[in-house]
C-alpha positions in Angstrom: -0.4 -0.1 -0.2 1.1 3.3 -0.9 2.5 6.1 1.6 -0.6 7.9 0.3 -3.3 5.6 1.2 -2.0 4.5 4.8 -2.3 8.2 5.8 -5.4 8.7 4.6 -6.6 5.7 6.5 -4.4 6.6 9.6 -6.2 9.7 9.7 -9.4 8.4 10.3 -11.3 7.4 12.3 -9.7 4.5 14.2 -12.9 2.2 14.0 -12.6 2.1 10.3 -9.0 1.5 10.1 -8.7 -1.5 7.8 -5.8 -4.4 7.5 -5.3 -6.4 4.4 -6.7 -9.0 6.5 -9.8 -7.9 7.3 -10.1 -6.9 3.7 -10.1 -10.1 2.7 -12.3 -10.9 5.5 -14.9 -8.4 4.4 -14.5 -9.3 1.1 -15.4 -13.1 1.6 -18.4 -12.1 3.5 -19.3 -9.8 0.6 -19.5 -12.8 -1.6 -20.3 -15.6 0.5 -23.6 -13.2 1.1 -23.9 -13.2 -2.5 -26.8 -12.1 -4.6 -26.7 -8.8 -3.1 -25.3 -5.3 -4.7 -22.1 -5.1 -2.9 -19.9 -6.4 -5.2 -19.0 -3.0 -6.1 -18.1 -3.3 -2.6 -15.6 -6.2 -3.0 -14.4 -5.0 -6.1 -13.3 -1.3 -4.2 -11.7 -3.5 -2.0 -10.1 -5.3 -4.1 -8.5 -2.7 -5.9 -7.7 -0.2 -2.7 -6.0 -3.1 -1.1 -4.5 -4.9 -4.5 -6.0 -7.9 -3.3 -4.6 -11.2 -5.8 -6.9 -14.5 -6.7 -4.7 -16.3 -4.9 -5.0 -14.6 -1.4 -9.0 -14.3 -2.3 -8.8 -18.0 -2.9 -7.1 -19.1 0.0 -9.3 -17.4 1.9 -11.7 -19.6 0.7 -13.7 -17.3 -1.9 -14.7 -20.0 -5.2 -13.5 -20.4 -8.5 -16.8 -18.8 -9.6 -16.8 -15.9 -7.4 -13.3 -15.5 -8.9 -13.8 -15.2 -12.3 -16.7 -13.1 -12.1 -14.1 -10.4 -10.7 -12.2 -10.8 -14.2 -10.1 -7.9 -14.7 -9.9 -6.9 -11.3 -7.1 -8.7 -10.0 -3.2 -8.2 -11.1 
């Protein structure tokens, strides 16, 4: 994560602070409660933290869900 992102996250309320691990778990929970309209939020977290498909698959995200994001992964 770049310096600017770190500063922005640290300036925010400590309750809102999110680590990489919590971002992975948040994406996992969003995708497990699929068929809701929060996939945009999941995509935003993936791009903000630079999450890889490998990290998410290790967390338990299904292969089909990973394929649905297509070009979001670096």
